Residue, then its C-alpha position, 0 to 999 in steps of 0.5 A: m165431783r166438781d161443781i161445774n158452774s162454779v168452775m166455769e164462773q171462776a174460769e171466766q173471772i180468771c180470763l177477765a182479770r187477765g184481760k181475756q175473754l171466755t167466748s161461747k166457743r171457749k166455754l163450750i170446750l171448757s165445759a166439755l172437758l169438765h163434763a167428760d171428766q177424762p182426757l179428750s183429744a181435739y177430735e174427741l172434743i168435737d164428737y163430745c160437743k156434737r153428741y152431748f151439746a148438739q153443737n158442731i165445731q170445726a177442728m181448727s177452732v178446737y185447736r185454737i181454743l185448746d191453745f188459748l185454754e193451755a195458755e191461760h192455765l185452764a187446761h193441760k195437754l197430756n203429751i203422751s196421749n195427745k189429750y187434754v184435761i181441765c186444770s184441777q187448780i182453777e177454783c183455788g185462784h192461784e198458780h201451783g207451779v208445773p203440773q204433774f200428772l198421775i195417769c192410770f194405764q188401765c182406765g185412763k183416770v188422771s190426777e193432777i199434782a204439784a211437784e215441789p219446786k226443788v224437784i223440778s230444779s233438780v231435774c233441770a240441773n241434772a239434765r243440764q249436766e248431761g247436756f240437755t235443756v228441759r223444754s217442759p218439766q211436766f211429768e206424766i207418770s204411768c200408774v195404776c189407780d186404786d180402783c183398777a188395782k183392786n180389780t186386778p187379780 
């Protein structure tokens, strides 16, 4: 389990170092992603903020904030589900390359891992040989987590 205050402090330091500001609304959305501990869509974030933080936030604001959090590598968009997760690398203070996600198709649990740079290079090279240009080397791999596997007959 993450120390939410520590993650929020680190996120603020990252923004300051980059000359950006983690405004109160940005903190709210980042905090919601941390507290939820599961992927949330923009509209789920609106509902989450209303339910758990008694804060109303407009959809357009949420989308702009999510764009900011993605650009600053504080959150990631899961393209398959159109949901967002907190970056698991915030606290370590350095970049880890292209994020890869293991997603349990039963419970929705997500784990962020780092693929070896040579794997990404190989995928891009293979795509190029087939006449394609990789626009996003992010992998989202459908899995079953150990907890769900144990509960499956």
